[in-house]
VEXDOKOL-966398 format. One line per field, with one value per residue (C-alpha): x, y, z; residue number from 1. Coordinates in nm, 2 decimals, m for minus. Example, Ala and Ser with C-alpha at 12.3 -4.5 7.8 and 13.67 -1.06 7.14 Angstrom:
xx = [1.23 1.37]
yy = [m0.45 m0.11]
zz = [0.78 0.71]
k = [1 2]
END
This chain:
xx = [16.49 16.45 16.09 16.14 16.16 15.89 16.06 16.38 16.52 16.79 16.99 16.71 16.75 16.53 16.64 16.46 16.51 16.51 16.36 16.04 15.89 15.88 16.16 16.42 16.21 16.17 16.51 16.62 16.34 16.48 16.81 16.70 16.52 16.78 17.03 16.76 16.78 17.11 17.17 17.32 17.28 17.05 17.32 17.10 17.19 17.55 17.51 17.31 17.38 17.41 17.06 17.21 16.91 17.14 17.40 17.34 17.22 17.52 17.33 16.98 16.90 16.93 16.91 16.67 16.76 17.08 17.17 16.92 16.97 16.81 16.60 16.27 16.17 15.78 15.70 15.94 15.93 16.17 16.22 16.33 16.50 16.71 16.66 16.36 16.49 16.69 16.47 16.27 15.95 16.04 16.12 15.80 15.66 15.85 15.79 15.44 15.43 15.26 15.59 15.90 16.23 16.47 16.70 16.71 16.43 16.17 16.07 15.76 15.53 15.19 14.98 15.10 14.91 15.01 14.99 15.20 15.04 14.68 14.40 14.59 14.37 14.06 13.80 13.71 13.32 13.26 13.19 13.41 13.20 13.20 13.59 13.67 13.51 13.67 14.04 13.97 13.85 14.18 14.36 14.13 13.94 13.56 13.29 13.18 13.55 13.58 13.20 13.34 13.62 13.40 13.31 13.62 13.78 13.51 13.58 13.93 13.91 13.68 13.46 13.14 12.96 13.09 13.15 12.82 12.93 13.18 13.57 13.62 13.43 13.69 13.98 14.33 14.32 14.02 14.16 14.44 14.28 14.03 14.35 14.53 14.24 14.19 14.53 14.59 14.25 14.25 14.49 14.80 15.10 15.29 15.18 15.37 15.38 15.49 15.51 15.15 15.10 15.22 14.93 14.69 14.69 14.87 14.63 14.56 14.95 14.93 14.67 14.85 15.18 14.99 14.82 15.11 15.31 15.01 14.98 15.38 15.33 15.06 14.96 15.28 15.29 15.53 15.55 15.73 15.74 15.92 15.89 16.07 15.98 16.26 16.08 15.84 16.06 16.30 15.98 15.81 16.14 16.42 16.61 16.66 16.75 16.93 16.93 17.14 17.15 16.93 17.20 17.19 17.43 17.38 17.14 17.15 17.03 16.74 16.98 17.25 17.14 16.96 17.25 17.46 17.17 17.15 17.53 17.51 17.23 17.37 17.29 17.53 17.90 18.08 18.30 18.19 18.37 18.11 18.16 18.14 17.83 17.67 17.49 17.42 17.55 17.51 17.66 17.86 17.93 18.26 18.28 18.09 18.23 18.14 18.45 18.48 18.71 19.01 18.87 18.88 18.64 18.41 18.09 18.02 18.04 17.95 17.70 17.95 18.13 18.09 18.01 18.18 18.00 18.18 18.07 18.34 18.14 18.17 17.98 17.96 17.89 17.62 17.34 17.13 17.20 17.44 17.47 17.47 17.55 17.23 17.17 16.90 16.97 16.67 16.70 16.54 16.21 16.28 16.17 16.38 16.54 16.67 16.82 17.07 17.22 17.58 17.45 17.37 17.74 17.82 18.09 17.86 17.82 18.14 18.37 18.51 18.45 18.13 18.30 18.46 18.50 18.40 18.50 18.18 18.18 17.86 17.94 17.66 17.73 17.77 17.44 17.21 17.16 17.04 17.14 17.03 17.14 17.13 17.12 17.22 17.03 17.27 17.17 17.28 17.03 17.02 16.75 16.55 16.49 16.46 16.65 16.77 17.06 17.18 17.03 17.17 16.89 17.08 17.41 17.59 17.49 17.63 17.58 17.53 17.60 17.63 17.93 18.04 17.81 17.80 17.70 17.58 17.41 17.18 17.11 17.25 17.25 17.35 17.12 16.80 16.74 16.40 16.28 16.40 16.70 16.87 17.06 17.22 17.08 17.19 17.03 17.06 17.03 16.96 16.96 16.72 16.78 16.48 16.27]
yy = [23.16 23.51 23.70 23.64 23.24 23.05 22.72 22.56 22.21 22.13 21.82 21.65 21.27 20.94 20.61 20.31 19.94 19.72 19.37 19.24 19.48 19.33 19.10 19.12 19.46 19.34 19.30 19.61 19.78 19.62 19.73 20.12 20.10 19.96 20.23 20.50 20.44 20.42 20.77 20.60 20.67 20.47 20.23 20.19 20.57 20.45 20.26 20.23 20.31 20.59 20.60 20.50 20.31 20.18 20.01 19.65 19.67 19.67 19.68 19.62 19.99 20.29 20.66 20.80 21.11 21.26 21.59 21.82 22.18 22.44 22.74 22.92 23.25 23.39 23.45 23.27 22.98 22.68 22.40 22.05 21.87 21.54 21.23 20.97 20.76 21.09 21.15 21.45 21.28 21.17 21.52 21.67 21.43 21.49 21.90 21.82 21.60 21.27 21.13 21.23 21.26 20.99 21.28 21.67 21.90 22.10 22.41 22.59 22.92 22.89 22.61 22.36 22.22 21.96 21.82 21.48 21.22 21.16 21.21 21.30 21.42 21.33 21.09 20.87 20.82 21.21 21.43 21.67 21.95 21.77 21.70 22.07 22.15 21.83 21.95 22.31 22.16 22.00 22.32 22.47 22.72 22.76 22.65 23.03 23.06 22.77 22.87 23.22 23.03 22.71 22.91 23.00 22.63 22.46 22.69 22.68 22.29 22.27 22.00 22.16 21.88 21.63 21.82 21.65 21.30 21.11 21.15 20.78 20.82 21.13 21.05 21.05 21.35 21.52 21.45 21.64 21.95 21.95 21.89 22.12 22.39 22.30 22.34 22.68 22.87 22.78 22.99 22.82 22.99 22.67 22.52 22.17 22.05 21.73 21.57 21.53 21.81 21.58 21.44 21.71 21.83 22.07 22.35 22.26 22.28 22.60 22.76 22.59 22.74 23.08 23.03 22.89 23.27 23.45 23.29 23.38 23.75 23.87 23.64 23.64 23.26 23.00 22.72 22.39 22.27 21.95 21.84 21.68 21.96 22.18 22.45 22.48 22.50 22.77 22.96 22.94 22.93 23.15 22.91 22.55 22.25 21.94 21.64 21.33 21.00 21.15 21.46 21.79 21.86 22.21 22.47 22.82 22.99 22.82 22.83 22.74 22.44 22.29 22.35 22.14 21.84 21.85 21.78 21.52 21.35 21.32 20.92 20.89 20.94 21.15 20.85 20.50 20.25 20.00 19.62 19.43 19.33 19.67 19.64 19.41 19.25 19.60 19.85 19.82 20.14 20.15 20.48 20.76 21.05 21.43 21.68 22.04 22.27 22.15 21.78 21.70 21.46 21.63 21.70 22.04 22.33 22.67 22.82 23.02 22.70 22.46 22.10 21.80 21.48 21.21 20.89 20.59 20.31 20.05 20.03 19.69 19.78 19.48 19.67 19.85 20.19 20.36 20.39 20.72 20.85 20.97 21.21 21.31 21.58 21.53 21.82 21.74 21.64 21.37 21.62 21.59 21.91 21.85 21.54 21.54 21.28 21.32 21.27 21.66 21.70 21.77 21.48 21.20 20.90 21.01 20.74 20.54 20.20 20.13 19.91 20.13 20.29 20.61 20.91 21.15 21.47 21.70 22.05 22.17 22.58 22.82 22.99 22.68 22.51 22.67 22.60 22.27 21.82 21.68 21.34 21.17 20.93 20.77 20.56 20.41 20.39 20.38 20.53 20.38 20.17 20.26 20.04 20.14 19.91 19.97 20.25 20.37 20.59 20.72 20.63 20.97 21.33 21.65 21.97 22.32 22.54 22.96 23.16 23.38 23.68 23.91 24.24 24.54 24.82 24.69 24.37 24.05 23.86 23.49 23.38 23.21 23.24 23.15 22.91 22.55 22.73 23.03 23.08 23.39 23.62 23.87 24.20 24.52 24.84 25.15 25.51 25.72 26.06 26.32 26.07]
zz = [25.11 24.94 24.91 24.52 24.54 24.54 24.52 24.62 24.60 24.81 24.80 24.66 24.63 24.56 24.60 24.45 24.55 24.18 24.13 24.26 24.52 24.90 24.81 25.12 25.27 25.61 25.63 25.50 25.76 26.05 25.97 25.92 26.23 26.44 26.24 26.33 26.72 26.76 26.59 26.31 25.94 25.70 25.60 25.24 25.16 25.15 24.84 24.54 24.18 23.93 23.75 23.40 23.24 23.00 23.21 23.39 23.75 24.00 24.33 24.43 24.52 24.25 24.25 24.05 24.12 24.29 24.48 24.30 24.38 24.22 24.25 24.10 24.13 24.12 23.81 23.63 23.35 23.39 23.19 23.24 22.97 22.97 22.76 22.87 23.24 23.31 23.60 23.51 23.62 23.96 24.01 23.95 24.16 24.46 24.37 24.35 24.67 24.48 24.64 24.91 24.86 25.02 25.14 25.12 25.13 24.90 25.04 24.86 24.88 24.81 24.62 24.35 24.09 23.86 23.51 23.55 23.34 23.12 23.38 23.67 23.98 23.75 23.92 23.65 23.74 23.84 23.51 23.35 23.57 23.90 23.85 23.79 24.14 24.30 24.19 24.30 24.61 24.67 24.63 24.91 24.65 24.78 24.54 24.50 24.35 24.14 23.97 23.90 23.65 23.52 23.21 23.08 23.22 22.98 22.70 22.70 22.75 22.43 22.57 22.64 22.46 22.70 23.02 23.24 23.10 23.31 23.26 23.19 22.85 22.72 22.50 22.63 22.43 22.60 22.93 22.88 22.76 23.06 23.27 23.18 23.14 23.54 23.63 23.49 23.54 23.89 24.02 24.14 24.25 24.07 23.77 23.69 23.36 23.24 22.86 22.88 22.63 22.35 22.35 22.28 21.94 21.75 21.83 22.19 22.22 22.11 22.34 22.62 22.57 22.52 22.86 23.06 22.89 23.02 23.42 23.41 23.24 23.39 23.68 23.81 23.87 23.82 23.61 23.57 23.22 23.08 22.73 22.45 22.24 22.22 22.02 22.30 22.53 22.35 22.29 22.66 22.87 22.96 23.17 23.20 23.40 23.23 23.40 23.31 23.47 23.79 23.82 23.75 23.43 23.37 23.50 23.26 22.97 22.77 22.43 22.61 22.80 22.50 22.28 22.56 22.57 22.19 22.15 22.38 22.22 21.89 21.82 21.54 21.43 21.18 21.03 20.90 20.77 20.66 20.60 20.28 20.28 20.29 19.95 19.69 19.39 19.23 19.48 19.76 20.00 20.17 20.39 20.46 20.67 20.75 20.70 20.71 20.47 20.57 20.56 20.92 21.02 21.29 21.46 21.49 21.24 21.30 21.07 20.87 20.78 20.49 20.57 20.35 20.31 20.17 20.04 19.94 19.69 19.42 19.12 18.97 18.65 18.62 18.67 18.41 18.48 18.68 19.07 19.23 19.59 19.76 20.07 20.30 20.54 20.87 21.15 21.51 21.43 21.15 20.92 20.56 20.50 20.17 19.95 19.68 19.46 19.28 18.97 18.99 18.93 18.57 18.53 18.66 18.44 18.22 18.32 18.12 18.29 18.44 18.72 18.94 19.28 19.34 19.62 19.59 19.78 19.86 20.02 20.23 20.21 20.48 20.60 20.48 20.79 21.12 21.47 21.59 21.54 21.18 21.09 20.74 20.56 20.34 20.00 19.69 19.42 19.06 18.79 18.50 18.64 19.00 19.26 19.59 19.63 20.00 20.30 20.60 20.79 21.09 21.13 21.05 21.26 21.31 21.48 21.36 21.66 21.62 21.48 21.70 21.73 21.49 21.57 21.35 21.54 21.82 21.58 21.70 21.37 21.51 21.80 21.78 21.40 21.31 21.04 20.91 20.73 20.75 20.41 20.33 20.06 19.84 19.90 19.71 19.91 19.75 19.94 19.82 19.85 19.90 19.80]
k = [1 2 3 4 5 6 7 8 9 10 11 12 13 14 15 16 17 18 19 20 21 22 23 24 25 26 27 28 29 30 31 32 33 34 35 36 37 38 39 40 41 42 43 44 45 46 47 48 49 50 51 52 53 54 55 56 57 58 59 60 61 62 63 64 65 66 67 68 69 70 71 72 73 74 75 76 77 78 79 80 81 82 83 84 85 86 87 88 89 90 91 92 93 94 95 96 97 98 99 100 101 102 103 104 105 106 107 108 109 110 111 112 113 114 115 116 117 118 119 120 121 122 123 124 125 126 127 128 129 130 131 132 133 134 135 136 137 138 139 140 141 142 143 144 145 146 147 148 149 150 151 152 153 154 155 156 157 158 159 160 161 162 163 164 165 166 167 168 169 170 171 172 173 174 175 176 177 178 179 180 181 182 183 184 185 186 187 188 189 190 191 192 193 194 195 196 197 198 199 200 201 202 203 204 205 206 207 208 209 210 211 212 213 214 215 216 217 218 219 220 221 222 223 224 225 226 227 228 229 230 231 232 233 234 235 236 237 238 239 240 241 242 243 244 245 246 247 248 249 250 251 252 253 254 255 256 257 258 259 260 261 262 263 264 265 266 267 268 269 270 271 272 273 274 275 276 277 278 279 280 281 282 283 284 285 286 287 288 289 290 291 292 293 294 295 296 297 298 299 300 301 302 303 304 305 306 307 308 309 310 311 312 313 314 315 316 317 318 319 320 321 322 323 324 325 326 327 328 329 330 331 332 333 334 335 336 337 338 339 340 341 342 343 344 345 346 347 348 349 350 351 352 353 354 355 356 357 358 359 360 361 362 363 364 365 366 367 368 369 370 371 372 373 374 375 376 377 378 379 380 381 382 383 384 385 386 387 388 389 390 391 392 393 394 395 396 397 398 399 400 401 402 403 404 405 406 407 408 409 410 411 412 413 414 415 416 417 418 419 420 421 422 423 424 425 426 427 428 429 430 431 432 433 434 435]
END
């Protein structure tokens, strides 16, 4: 392991037995023992299902993670992302020495501090202050070293009033605050942080992210960070490991890895053909699709492309006012970016017959949506009086990706665009000569 590498995972795998704990384990242990004394491989390492939680069990054993390999350099903040059940927490527990790998090895240099779940490493009967000293002692620090940091820890945690109260009386958010402060300020060489920051409020999350940046940039210490918040991941890390079904899907720059993860995480489709019962006696939806300018049904769009959403529906003509097609565009955080209705078209309502089938197409202009994954809420409704005839909250989805880089001078105009949207606005530039 080179001098600048502080942590290295070599073919790390973890196998678990499914079903009731203890069932048949004596016979399995005897088989393992007999294989070992004969110098043979553990027979149960040859079996085991892939860690796909959505599939039916095909074996008594499952590989929670399988053949994980990566290196982390000193001072690096490495992100670990993946769906629930992909093996992220199992990997962190192995890296933190909470559990051991079934096969493979972890090589580290220096002390590791972990924040894997709410209350990790804290004794509920001890006060917050006593837990700070306990955690410091576990990390190998002297009482004097801990005392020199105690005031910073308490101030950062925001638990001054309760620092001499038993931790069992803390809320989950207070435990996370104190646990993170202890892990960050007692100067470990490697800080391991799982999804627990999601428990904290927005103010604390901002402070925690800032602190992790500080200990990496100024302290030269290493951080392993797991989160489902892609914004925090982009802000904090430069490189990510993507886990899928317990195996490494990709390791690379954060933006590229997140793009791959989100592309594979789209829950919806780009075309839906609805059944006859999709609606009510007043309105029925037949189809919904997402298309490009060539009317091809696609999932991925560059920021420079128009996005067309087409709804096909029937207005039975029996409601007191006409039916309108409605869409809402939602981002990865389920925030509504905007909503639109086809009655905004000047020709809406001008058809001769109330009872008719309509194909209604909305065009989202280029350079409006920034890079990311989006879902489409589809609805049919009427106004005056208001009534929703049909709603489908998240069946359609699509992804907006970077266009080929547009470079002017030294400025890259397409990567990591800030904000919620990225409109291409009109600017007027006037050169003032000798002004």
